[in-house]
C-alpha positions in Angstrom: 54.4 -124.4 -155.8 54.5 -125.9 -159.3 55.6 -129.5 -159.7 58.5 -130.4 -162.1 57.3 -131.0 -165.6 60.4 -131.6 -167.6 62.1 -134.9 -168.0 64.0 -135.9 -164.9 67.7 -136.4 -164.8 68.6 -138.8 -162.0 71.3 -138.1 -159.4 74.4 -140.1 -160.0 74.0 -142.1 -156.7 70.3 -142.8 -156.8 69.4 -146.2 -158.2 65.7 -146.6 -157.4 63.3 -147.5 -160.2 60.7 -144.7 -160.6 59.7 -142.0 -163.0 56.9 -139.5 -163.6 54.3 -141.0 -166.0 54.4 -139.1 -169.2 58.1 -138.3 -169.1 59.6 -141.7 -170.1 56.9 -144.4 -170.7 54.9 -143.6 -173.8 53.5 -147.1 -173.7 52.3 -146.8 -170.2 48.6 -146.3 -171.1 48.6 -149.6 -173.0 50.5 -151.6 -170.4 49.0 -150.6 -167.1 48.8 -154.0 -165.4 49.7 -157.7 -165.9 47.4 -160.7 -165.5 49.4 -162.2 -162.6 49.1 -158.9 -160.7 45.4 -158.9 -160.9 45.3 -162.5 -159.8 47.6 -161.6 -156.9 45.3 -158.9 -155.7 42.3 -161.2 -155.8 44.1 -164.0 -153.9 45.1 -161.5 -151.2 41.4 -160.6 -150.8 40.2 -164.2 -150.4 43.1 -166.2 -148.8 43.5 -165.2 -145.1 47.1 -166.3 -144.9 48.1 -164.1 -147.8 46.0 -161.2 -146.6 47.9 -161.4 -143.3 51.3 -161.7 -145.0 50.5 -158.7 -147.3 50.4 -156.5 -144.1 53.9 -157.5 -143.0 55.6 -154.5 -144.7 52.9 -151.9 -144.1 53.1 -152.7 -140.3 56.7 -151.6 -140.3 56.7 -148.8 -142.9 53.7 -147.0 -141.3 55.9 -146.2 -138.3 58.6 -144.4 -140.3 59.2 -140.7 -140.1 60.4 -139.3 -143.4 62.4 -136.1 -143.6 64.7 -134.3 -146.1 68.4 -134.6 -145.4 71.7 -133.2 -146.8 74.1 -135.8 -147.8 77.9 -135.3 -148.1 80.5 -137.2 -150.1 81.0 -139.7 -147.2 77.3 -140.5 -147.3 76.7 -138.8 -144.0 73.2 -137.4 -143.6 72.1 -134.3 -141.7 68.4 -133.6 -141.3 67.0 -130.4 -142.8 64.5 -129.1 -140.4 63.2 -126.0 -142.2 63.1 -124.3 -145.5 62.1 -125.3 -149.0 63.0 -129.1 -148.8 60.7 -129.5 -145.8 57.9 -127.6 -147.5 58.2 -129.7 -150.7 58.4 -133.0 -148.9 55.5 -132.2 -146.6 53.3 -131.6 -149.6 53.2 -135.3 -150.2 51.0 -136.4 -147.3 47.8 -138.2 -146.5 44.5 -136.3 -146.4 44.8 -136.0 -142.6 48.5 -135.2 -142.7 51.5 -137.5 -142.2 52.4 -140.3 -144.6 51.0 -143.4 -142.9 48.5 -144.4 -145.6 51.0 -143.7 -148.4 53.7 -145.8 -146.8 51.2 -148.6 -145.9 49.8 -148.8 -149.4 53.3 -148.8 -150.8 54.4 -151.7 -148.7 51.3 -153.7 -149.6 51.4 -153.1 -153.3 55.2 -153.9 -153.4 54.4 -157.2 -151.8 51.4 -158.0 -154.1 52.2 -156.5 -157.5 55.7 -155.0 -157.2 54.6 -151.6 -158.5 52.2 -148.7 -157.9 51.5 -145.1 -158.5 52.1 -142.0 -156.3 49.0 -140.0 -157.2 48.6 -136.3 -156.6 45.4 -134.6 -157.6 43.8 -131.2 -157.3 47.3 -129.7 -157.4 47.9 -126.2 -156.1 44.4 -126.0 -154.5 43.1 -126.4 -151.0 41.8 -129.8 -152.0 45.2 -131.2 -153.0 45.5 -134.8 -152.0 48.2 -137.5 -152.4 47.9 -141.3 -152.2 49.7 -144.4 -153.3 47.4 -146.5 -155.5 47.3 -149.5 -157.8 47.6 -148.9 -161.6 44.0 -150.1 -162.3 42.5 -147.2 -160.3 43.4 -144.7 -163.0 43.3 -144.5 -166.7 45.9 -142.3 -168.5 45.4 -140.9 -171.9 48.6 -139.7 -173.7 49.3 -138.0 -177.0 51.5 -139.2 -179.8 54.6 -138.0 -178.0 53.7 -139.8 -174.7 52.6 -136.7 -172.9 49.7 -137.0 -170.5 46.5 -135.5 -171.9 44.0 -136.7 -169.3 43.9 -138.8 -166.1 40.7 -140.5 -165.2 40.3 -141.5 -161.6 37.9 -144.4 -160.8 35.8 -143.7 -157.7 33.4 -145.9 -155.8 30.1 -146.9 -157.3 31.4 -146.6 -160.9 31.8 -142.9 -160.8 34.9 -141.2 -162.3 36.7 -137.9 -162.1 38.9 -136.5 -164.8 42.0 -134.3 -164.4 44.0 -132.4 -166.8 47.9 -132.6 -167.0 48.2 -129.6 -164.7 45.6 -130.8 -162.2 47.1 -134.2 -161.3 50.4 -136.1 -161.5 51.4 -139.8 -161.4 54.8 -141.2 -160.4 55.4 -144.9 -161.1 57.4 -146.8 -158.4 58.3 -150.4 -159.0 60.7 -153.2 -158.1 62.6 -154.2 -161.3 62.3 -157.7 -162.7 65.7 -159.3 -163.0 65.0 -160.3 -166.6 63.3 -157.1 -167.8 64.1 -154.1 -165.7 61.2 -152.2 -167.0 58.7 -154.8 -165.7 57.9 -155.3 -162.0 58.3 -158.3 -159.8 56.8 -159.1 -156.4 57.1 -161.8 -153.7 53.5 -162.9 -154.6 54.6 -163.6 -158.2 56.3 -166.9 -157.3 53.6 -167.9 -154.8 50.7 -167.9 -157.3 50.6 -171.7 -157.8 50.7 -172.3 -154.1 47.9 -169.8 -153.5 45.7 -171.5 -156.1 46.5 -174.9 -154.4 45.4 -173.4 -151.1 42.2 -172.1 -152.6 41.4 -175.5 -154.2 42.0 -177.3 -150.9 39.8 -174.9 -149.0 37.0 -175.5 -151.5 37.5 -179.2 -151.1 37.0 -178.8 -147.4 33.8 -176.8 -148.0 32.5 -179.5 -150.3 33.2 -182.2 -147.8 31.4 -180.3 -145.1 28.4 -179.9 -147.3 28.4 -183.5 -148.5 28.2 -184.8 -144.9 24.6 -183.5 -144.9 23.6 -185.7 -147.9 26.1 -188.5 -147.5 24.4 -191.5 -149.0 21.4 -193.0 -150.6 18.3 -194.2 -148.7 16.5 -197.3 -150.0 13.0 -197.8 -148.8 10.8 -200.9 -149.8 7.8 -199.9 -151.9 5.5 -202.0 -149.8 5.7 -199.4 -147.0 5.2 -196.4 -149.2 2.3 -194.3 -147.9 -0.4 -193.4 -150.3 -0.1 -190.0 -152.1 -2.1 -187.0 -151.1 -5.7 -187.2 -152.1 -5.5 -184.1 -154.3 -2.2 -185.0 -156.1 -1.4 -187.3 -159.0 -0.4 -190.8 -158.0 2.8 -190.9 -160.1 4.2 -187.6 -158.7 7.3 -188.4 -156.6 7.1 -185.1 -154.8 3.6 -186.1 -153.6 5.1 -188.7 -151.3 4.0 -187.7 -147.8 6.9 -189.5 -146.1 9.5 -187.9 -148.4 8.0 -184.5 -147.7 8.3 -185.2 -144.0 11.9 -186.4 -144.4 12.9 -183.3 -146.3 11.1 -181.0 -143.8 13.0 -182.7 -140.9 16.3 -182.3 -142.6 15.7 -178.6 -143.2 14.7 -178.2 -139.6 17.9 -179.8 -138.4 19.9 -177.4 -140.5 18.0 -174.2 -139.8 17.3 -174.8 -136.1 20.4 -176.8 -134.8 20.1 -175.4 -131.2 16.5 -176.2 -130.6 14.7 -179.4 -129.5 12.8 -179.5 -132.8 16.1 -179.3 -134.7 17.5 -182.3 -132.8 14.4 -184.4 -133.0 14.8 -187.4 -135.4 12.1 -188.3 -137.9 9.8 -191.0 -136.5 8.2 -193.4 -139.0 5.8 -196.3 -138.1 6.8 -199.3 -140.2 5.7 -202.9 -140.1 8.3 -204.9 -138.2 9.1 -207.4 -141.0 9.9 -204.4 -143.3 12.5 -202.7 -141.0 15.3 -205.0 -142.2 14.6 -204.0 -145.8 15.4 -200.3 -145.2 19.0 -199.6 -146.2 21.4 -196.6 -146.1 24.3 -196.6 -148.5 27.2 -194.2 -147.8 28.7 -192.4 -150.7 32.0 -191.8 -148.8 33.7 -192.9 -145.6 33.5 -190.2 -142.8 36.8 -191.5 -141.5 38.6 -190.0 -144.5 36.9 -186.6 -144.2 39.1 -183.5 -144.1 42.3 -185.2 -145.4 43.0 -181.8 -146.9 44.1 -180.4 -143.5 47.6 -181.7 -143.7 47.9 -180.6 -147.3 46.8 -177.1 -146.4 49.4 -177.0 -143.6 52.1 -178.0 -146.1 50.9 -175.2 -148.5 51.0 -172.6 -145.8 54.5 -173.7 -144.8 55.6 -173.4 -148.4 54.1 -169.9 -148.4 55.9 -169.0 -145.2 59.3 -170.1 -146.7 58.6 -168.8 -150.2 57.5 -165.2 -149.6 60.0 -162.5 -149.1 59.5 -162.4 -145.4 60.7 -164.4 -142.3 58.7 -167.6 -141.8 57.9 -166.5 -138.3 56.0 -163.5 -139.6 53.4 -165.8 -141.1 53.6 -168.9 -138.7 53.8 -166.7 -135.6 56.2 -166.3 -132.7 54.2 -168.4 -130.2 56.9 -171.0 -129.7 59.6 -168.4 -129.1 60.4 -166.8 -125.7 60.2 -163.0 -125.6 63.9 -162.3 -125.8 64.2 -164.5 -128.9 61.1 -162.9 -130.3 62.5 -159.4 -129.9 65.7 -160.5 -131.7 63.6 -161.9 -134.5 61.6 -158.7 -134.8 64.8 -156.7 -135.0 66.2 -158.9 -137.7 62.9 -158.6 -139.6 63.3 -154.9 -139.9 67.0 -155.1 -140.7 66.8 -157.7 -143.4 63.3 -156.9 -144.9 61.8 -153.7 -143.8 64.8 -151.4 -144.0 65.6 -152.2 -147.7 62.1 -151.4 -148.7 62.1 -148.2 -146.7 65.4 -147.2 -148.5 63.8 -148.1 -151.9 60.8 -145.8 -151.2 63.1 -142.9 -150.1 65.3 -143.2 -153.2 62.3 -143.4 -155.5 60.7 -140.3 -153.9 64.0 -138.5 -154.0 64.7 -139.1 -157.7 61.2 -138.6 -159.1 59.9 -135.8 -156.9 62.1 -134.1 -154.3 65.3 -133.4 -156.3 63.5 -132.3 -159.5 61.2 -130.0 -157.6 64.2 -128.4 -155.8 66.1 -128.1 -159.0 63.3 -126.4 -160.8 62.9 -124.0 -157.8 66.6 -123.1 -158.0 67.5 -124.6 -154.7 71.3 -124.7 -154.2 73.0 -128.1 -153.9 69.7 -129.8 -154.8 71.6 -132.9 -156.0 72.7 -133.7 -152.4 69.2 -133.3 -150.8 67.6 -136.7 -150.3 64.6 -138.2 -148.5 65.7 -140.1 -145.4 63.8 -142.0 -142.8 63.8 -142.4 -139.0 63.0 -146.0 -137.9 63.3 -145.4 -134.1 59.6 -146.5 -133.6 60.1 -149.7 -135.6 63.3 -151.2 -134.3 63.3 -153.0 -130.9 65.8 -151.7 -128.4 68.4 -154.3 -127.6 68.3 -155.7 -124.0 71.4 -154.6 -122.1 70.1 -155.2 -118.6 72.6 -158.1 -117.9 75.5 -156.0 -119.1 74.4 -153.0 -117.0 73.9 -155.1 -113.9 77.4 -156.4 -114.2 78.8 -152.9 -114.9 77.3 -151.4 -111.9 79.1 -153.9 -109.6 82.4 -152.5 -110.7 81.3 -148.9 -110.9 81.1 -148.8 -114.7 77.6 -147.3 -114.7 75.6 -145.2 -112.3 72.1 -145.8 -110.8 70.6 -143.4 -113.4 72.0 -145.4 -116.3 70.8 -148.6 -114.6 67.3 -147.3 -114.4 67.4 -146.1 -118.0 68.6 -149.5 -119.2 65.9 -151.3 -117.2 63.2 -148.9 -118.4 62.5 -147.7 -114.9 61.1 -144.1 -114.5 63.5 -141.7 -113.0 60.9 -140.6 -110.4 61.1 -144.1 -109.0 64.6 -143.4 -107.7 64.8 -143.8 -103.9 65.5 -140.7 -101.8 68.2 -140.8 -99.1 66.0 -142.3 -96.4 64.6 -145.0 -98.7 68.1 -145.9 -99.8 69.2 -146.3 -96.2 66.2 -148.5 -95.6 67.1 -150.6 -98.6 70.6 -151.0 -97.2 69.2 -152.2 -93.9 67.1 -154.7 -95.6 70.1 -156.0 -97.5 72.2 -156.1 -94.3 74.6 -153.4 -95.4 73.6 -150.5 -93.2 76.4 -148.8 -91.3 79.0 -150.2 -93.7 80.9 -147.6 -95.7 82.4 -148.8 -99.0 86.1 -149.2 -99.1 87.8 -146.1 -100.6 89.7 -146.8 -103.7 93.5 -146.4 -103.7 94.4 -142.7 -104.0 90.8 -141.6 -103.3 90.5 -138.8 -100.8 88.7 -139.4 -97.5 85.0 -138.4 -97.5 85.1 -137.2 -93.9 88.3 -135.3 -93.5 90.4 -138.3 -92.7 88.5 -139.2 -89.5 88.9 -143.0 -89.2 85.9 -143.2 -86.9 83.7 -141.8 -89.7 85.6 -143.2 -92.7 85.6 -146.8 -91.4 88.5 -149.2 -91.5 91.3 -148.3 -93.9 92.2 -150.6 -96.9 94.9 -153.2 -96.5 98.4 -151.6 -96.3 102.0 -152.5 -95.6 101.3 -151.9 -91.9 99.5 -155.2 -91.8 96.0 -154.0 -91.2 93.7 -156.4 -93.1 91.1 -153.7 -93.8 88.3 -156.2 -93.2 84.8 -154.9 -92.4 83.6 -156.3 -89.1 80.4 -158.3 -89.5 78.8 -158.9 -86.2 76.1 -161.5 -86.8 75.3 -164.8 -85.2 76.2 -168.1 -86.8 72.5 -169.0 -87.2 71.7 -165.7 -88.8 74.7 -166.0 -91.2 73.7 -169.6 -92.2 70.1 -168.4 -92.9 71.3 -165.5 -95.1 73.9 -167.6 -96.9 71.6 -170.5 -97.6 69.0 -168.1 -99.0 71.6 -166.5 -101.3 72.9 -169.9 -102.4 69.3 -171.1 -103.3 68.9 -167.9 -105.3 72.2 -168.7 -107.1 71.0 -172.2 -107.7 67.7 -170.9 -109.2 69.7 -168.5 -111.4 71.8 -171.3 -112.7 68.8 -173.2 -113.9 67.2 -170.1 -115.3 70.4 -169.3 -117.2 70.4 -172.8 -118.6 66.8 -172.4 -119.9 67.7 -169.1 -121.6 70.7 -170.6 -123.3 68.6 -173.5 -124.5 65.9 -171.2 -125.9 68.5 -169.4 -127.9 69.0 -172.7 -129.9 65.3 -173.2 -130.3 65.3 -172.4 -134.1 67.7 -175.4 -134.6 65.0 -177.8 -133.3 61.6 -176.1 -133.0 59.8 -179.4 -132.3 62.1 -180.2 -129.3 60.7 -177.2 -127.3 56.9 -177.9 -127.6 56.8 -179.4 -124.1 58.5 -176.3 -122.7 56.3 -173.7 -124.4 55.3 -171.1 -121.8 57.2 -172.8 -119.0 59.6 -170.8 -116.7 63.2 -170.8 -117.9 64.3 -172.7 -114.8 62.2 -175.7 -115.9 63.1 -175.7 -119.6 66.0 -178.2 -119.3 63.9 -180.6 -117.2 61.1 -180.5 -119.8 63.1 -180.9 -123.0 65.3 -183.6 -121.4 69.0 -184.6 -121.7 68.7 -185.9 -125.3 67.6 -182.5 -126.6 70.4 -180.8 -124.6 72.9 -183.2 -126.2 71.4 -182.7 -129.7 71.8 -178.9 -129.3 75.5 -179.5 -128.5 75.2 -178.3 -124.9 76.2 -180.0 -121.6 74.9 -179.2 -118.1 78.0 -177.5 -116.8 78.2 -175.1 -119.8 74.6 -174.3 -119.4 74.8 -173.3 -115.8 78.2 -171.6 -116.0 78.1 -168.1 -114.6 74.8 -168.5 -112.7 76.6 -168.1 -109.3 78.5 -164.9 -110.2 76.3 -162.7 -108.1 76.7 -165.1 -105.1 80.5 -164.8 -105.5 80.3 -161.0 -105.2 78.1 -161.3 -102.1 80.5 -163.8 -100.5 83.4 -161.4 -101.2 81.3 -158.6 -99.6 80.8 -160.9 -96.6 84.7 -161.1 -96.3 85.3 -164.4 -98.0 88.5 -164.4 -100.0 88.2 -164.5 -103.8 89.5 -168.0 -103.9 87.1 -169.3 -101.2 84.1 -167.5 -102.8 85.0 -169.1 -106.2 85.2 -172.5 -104.6 81.7 -172.1 -103.1 80.2 -170.9 -106.4 81.8 -173.9 -108.2 80.1 -176.2 -105.8 76.7 -174.4 -106.5 77.1 -174.7 -110.3 78.2 -178.3 -110.0 75.2 -179.2 -107.9 72.9 -177.3 -110.4 74.4 -179.3 -113.3 73.8 -182.6 -111.5 70.2 -181.7 -110.7 69.4 -179.8 -113.9 66.8 -182.3 -115.1 64.9 -182.4 -111.8 61.2 -181.4 -112.3 61.5 -178.8 -109.5 64.2 -176.7 -107.9 66.1 -179.0 -105.5 67.2 -178.2 -102.0 70.8 -177.8 -101.2 72.1 -180.5 -98.9 72.4 -179.5 -95.1 76.1 -180.1 -95.3 76.4 -177.0 -97.5 75.5 -174.7 -94.6 78.2 -176.4 -92.5 80.7 -175.9 -95.3 79.9 -172.2 -95.4 80.3 -171.9 -91.6 83.7 -173.7 -91.8 84.8 -171.4 -94.6 83.6 -168.4 -92.6 85.5 -169.6 -89.6 88.7 -170.0 -91.6 88.3 -166.5 -92.9 87.7 -165.1 -89.4 90.8 -167.0 -88.1 92.9 -165.6 -90.9 91.6 -162.1 -90.2 92.4 -162.3 -86.5 
């Protein structure tokens, strides 16, 4: 399949900056790279923080799936799963298939240099290969009209390989500079000075570590100098036996630090009256060593906020709970990864796919584009709380609940297991109340359907709960303690959601359970984040309210009990451990239950 060779005419809706080398840029051979781009690549090789940051975009882009799609006037895209567009796009792939290396190198070069080359060689042969490379990897020779005559590919070990204009092709992709659209810009361009500062500080630390070994001058009285070796000149300073022993001892300490010989000090026998004349003069104060550490931290912080990436991508997510981290990762893709993926798709569309389809006579080629699927990149939003609330009112089924909680379908209980679960929960033998207008499940047999719902005949429709007072108090207190724990947990989650407003405030709570976050950060932090205890715990007893209604409490009575739980949780929110509900609470539940039973009778 021949590649397009004529000058490309861009589709009216594609705005990416890319072209085939030899079609537009006759000056390309003379302007292959800029000095700051070469410096940027070198800094990425030697500065660990920049090397890590340069992999931010590749980590996301590598997981994309590219495919041709047909776009209509409303910008709706429909994937093309077979035919010429699929064959043409699949041609651009890594040696092993796929586009992982191409996308990864594209993301890294766009971060470091702002431009690169899509390089296809050995075209129309079994050895055809594609890759995304830096400009310095190839040398392009053009004729007087700017057409490519020869492409020289630099290989490892100084070897090269030459290709003719029909054997290889280059497409230049770049991010336009705002001042000169034909030039490239990259996030690293504005970080060059900070990178050099970081390199200088690192060298300073290395110099300090080295100077500690020779920190000072040793003054020895000449009266105790040993005589020189018998076979050496008397005026040779290197013939001093003591100096030779001293140097040998220092070398042994450096080369054998873990041995007894390496830890042994040099022993010298000196006349007692001369010991006071031996002096050691320090050249610098060890107390001031490594003052560069804080300066390096500042430089890294500047990099984190100066590069085109979220600061958390460089500084890490260690101080963030997992839900907040998932949200940050999702925002990273939306604000940073997705625009670069769209840019690559548009560049590949306008330089390669559409011209190839046009030259092949493919109908409607102008509306065929390269699109991407980011399903493996984005983090699925957590909807578990919403689903748990929806299942209580019948808004979702058990299958949907398992799917939302990422529970395998084969974990679903069978009929016998479900009955056992109901017995454990104390609900066995109790049929749910039929909804108004819902037909009976058992042919209208009251003995099988259970008590009817409340009606004008005065039947309360209450389910009879035959259980002793002691058993009820035990169950109710257990449920109330769970609600109390949920209140504190909910408060911790809400506080963590404000963590980015005051990162230092949450250092003491890093890694702690949500139920203890409020007690660890303290009331001053809660007030600083514009929260109050009652708002933090609000809603924590909602599940208990549903259980009380199931236990035949009225809605009003259940709401009153839950209000007591949340009020108690707010008062004890800063306790270092989960407090116990007062014994009077059980009595209150019993009295409330007695009132409800009296009303029912």
